[in-house]
C-alpha positions in Angstrom: 34.4 13.6 -26.7 31.8 12.9 -24.1 30.2 15.8 -22.3 30.5 15.3 -18.6 29.3 18.8 -17.5 26.3 19.5 -15.4 24.1 19.9 -18.5 24.6 16.2 -19.2 23.5 15.0 -15.7 20.4 12.8 -16.0 20.4 13.1 -19.7 19.9 9.4 -20.2 17.0 9.3 -17.8 15.4 12.3 -19.6 15.8 10.6 -22.9 14.4 7.3 -21.8 11.6 9.1 -19.9 10.5 11.2 -22.9 10.6 8.2 -25.2 8.6 6.0 -22.9 6.1 8.8 -22.3 5.4 9.4 -26.0 5.4 5.6 -26.7 2.6 5.3 -24.0 0.7 8.1 -25.6 0.8 6.5 -29.1 -0.1 3.1 -27.6 -3.1 4.5 -25.8 -4.4 6.2 -29.0 -4.0 3.0 -31.0 -5.8 1.0 -28.2 -8.7 3.4 -28.1 -9.1 3.3 -31.8 -9.0 -0.6 -31.7 -11.7 -0.6 -29.0 -14.0 1.7 -31.0 -13.6 -0.3 -34.2 -14.1 -3.6 -32.3 -17.3 -2.3 -30.7 -18.7 -1.6 -34.1 -18.0 -5.1 -35.3 -20.0 -6.7 -32.5 -23.1 -4.6 -32.9 -26.2 -6.9 -32.8 -28.3 -4.4 -34.8 -30.1 -6.3 -37.6 -29.0 -9.7 -36.3 -31.7 -12.2 -36.9 -32.6 -14.6 -34.1 -34.6 -17.8 -34.2 -36.4 -19.8 -31.6 -35.4 -23.2 -33.0 -33.3 -24.6 -35.8 -30.5 -27.0 -36.7 -26.9 -25.6 -36.8 -23.6 -27.1 -37.7 -20.6 -26.9 -35.4 -17.1 -28.6 -35.3 -16.7 -31.3 -32.8 -14.6 -30.5 -29.8 -14.5 -26.8 -30.6 -16.0 -24.4 -28.0 -19.1 -22.6 -29.4 -20.6 -19.4 -28.2 -24.3 -18.5 -28.5 -26.4 -15.5 -27.4 -29.9 -16.1 -25.9 -32.1 -13.1 -26.3 -35.1 -12.3 -24.1 -34.3 -15.4 -22.0 -31.7 -17.4 -20.3 -29.8 -20.7 -20.6 -32.7 -22.4 -18.9 -35.0 -21.4 -21.8 -33.0 -23.1 -24.6 -32.0 -26.7 -25.1 -29.2 -28.0 -27.4 -29.3 -31.6 -28.5 -27.1 -33.7 -30.8 -28.2 -36.2 -33.4 -28.4 -38.9 -30.7 -30.9 -36.8 -28.7 -28.4 -36.1 -25.9 -28.6 -32.7 -24.3 -25.4 -30.6 -24.2 -24.5 -28.5 -21.2 -24.8 -24.8 -21.6 -22.3 -22.7 -19.6 -23.4 -19.2 -18.9 -20.8 -16.5 -19.4 -23.0 -13.6 -18.1 -26.2 -11.7 -18.9 -26.9 -8.1 -19.6 -29.8 -6.1 -21.1 -32.0 -9.2 -21.5 -29.4 -11.2 -23.3 -27.2 -14.0 -22.0 -24.0 -15.4 -23.5 -23.6 -19.2 -23.2 -21.0 -21.6 -24.4 -21.0 -25.3 -25.1 -18.7 -27.9 -26.8 -20.2 -30.2 -29.4 -19.2 -33.9 -29.2 -19.7 -34.5 -32.9 -19.7 -32.6 -36.2 -23.3 -33.6 -37.0 -26.1 -31.1 -36.9 -27.2 -29.7 -33.5 -30.9 -29.0 -32.8 -31.6 -25.9 -30.7 -35.1 -25.2 -29.2 -35.9 -22.1 -27.2 -39.2 -21.6 -25.3 -40.8 -18.8 -23.1 -40.2 -16.2 -25.8 -36.5 -16.7 -25.9 -34.5 -16.8 -29.2 -30.8 -17.3 -30.0 -28.0 -16.5 -32.5 -24.4 -17.6 -32.9 -21.4 -15.3 -32.8 -20.0 -15.0 -36.2 -16.3 -14.5 -37.0 -16.6 -10.7 -37.0 -18.1 -10.7 -33.5 -15.5 -13.0 -32.1 -12.7 -10.9 -33.5 -14.5 -7.9 -32.1 -14.4 -9.2 -28.6 -10.7 -10.1 -29.1 -10.0 -6.5 -30.3 -11.7 -5.1 -27.2 -9.7 -7.3 -24.9 -6.4 -6.4 -26.7 -7.4 -2.7 -26.7 -8.1 -2.8 -22.9 -4.7 -4.5 -22.4 -3.1 -1.8 -24.6 -4.6 1.0 -22.5 -3.2 -0.6 -19.3 0.3 -0.9 -20.9 0.0 2.7 -22.2 -0.8 4.0 -18.7 2.2 2.2 -17.3 4.5 3.6 -19.9 3.2 7.1 -19.4 3.7 7.0 -15.7 7.1 5.4 -15.9 8.3 7.8 -18.5 7.1 10.8 -16.5 8.9 9.5 -13.4 12.2 8.9 -15.3 12.0 12.3 -17.0 11.4 14.2 -13.7 14.2 12.2 -12.0 16.6 13.1 -14.8 15.5 16.8 -14.7 16.1 16.8 -11.0 19.6 15.4 -11.4 20.4 18.1 -14.0 19.1 20.9 -11.8 21.1 19.7 -8.8 24.3 19.4 -10.9 23.8 23.0 -12.3 23.2 24.4 -8.8 26.4 22.6 -7.5 28.4 24.0 -10.4 27.1 27.5 -9.8 27.9 27.4 -6.1 31.5 26.1 -6.9 32.0 29.0 -9.4 30.8 31.6 -6.9 33.2 30.2 -4.3 36.1 30.3 -6.7 35.6 33.8 -8.1 34.6 35.6 -4.9 36.3 33.5 -2.2 39.8 32.8 -1.0 41.6 33.6 -4.3 41.0 37.3 -4.1 41.4 37.4 -0.3 44.7 35.6 -0.4 48.2 36.8 0.7 48.3 39.3 -2.2 46.6 42.5 -1.5 46.8 44.8 -4.6 45.1 47.7 -2.8 48.0 48.4 -0.5 51.6 49.4 -1.3 54.7 47.9 0.2 56.4 49.4 3.2 59.1 50.7 0.9 56.6 52.6 -1.2 54.8 53.9 1.8 58.1 55.1 3.2 59.0 57.0 0.1 55.6 58.5 -0.3 54.8 59.3 3.4 58.1 59.8 5.0 58.6 56.1 5.5 60.3 54.4 8.3 63.7 56.2 7.6 64.0 59.4 9.6 65.9 62.3 7.9 69.5 63.0 9.3 69.7 65.5 12.2 70.8 69.0 11.4 74.5 69.8 12.1 75.1 71.3 15.5 76.9 74.7 15.7 
């Protein structure tokens, strides 16, 4: 049997709010852990760089490369035909710049860096690390939304329950202390007949006989 009393008012909102709130908390924790782990996988400590060399890359697949102590202008990438590939800068920070390019063949690519610059390619672990950071950031945004939405739903449901309880209490007070006890039945006063018997009543005694 369903409970339709004031206690059940806003129960669904409170249940959904609480569930979304804790789901947001869990999502946020997982996202933070993912970001921390991903940062560890893209550490460049111990990464060997080189000023020139020949590398292999799959044709038509976007490649990423980091130029250290220089910029895209300091390095040249050429294919086996001697054609120079265009390097697109993705941003620079702390003396390193990330560039991307797309090989037009699967033959070896020759890379030459000057002016003290050197380079290294992202390996699979680094690429997955950047993906983990991106997913972790998205997870934190989703977690914040769930936490805020859950809190709003819970407070709305709590407010509905509180209002229903107040209305029920006011109704009970009106019923128990209101018109019912002040109705046409007054138990504190006797009837006219009882008053007449106890206090002389409305019936006067017969007059004494006249002599």
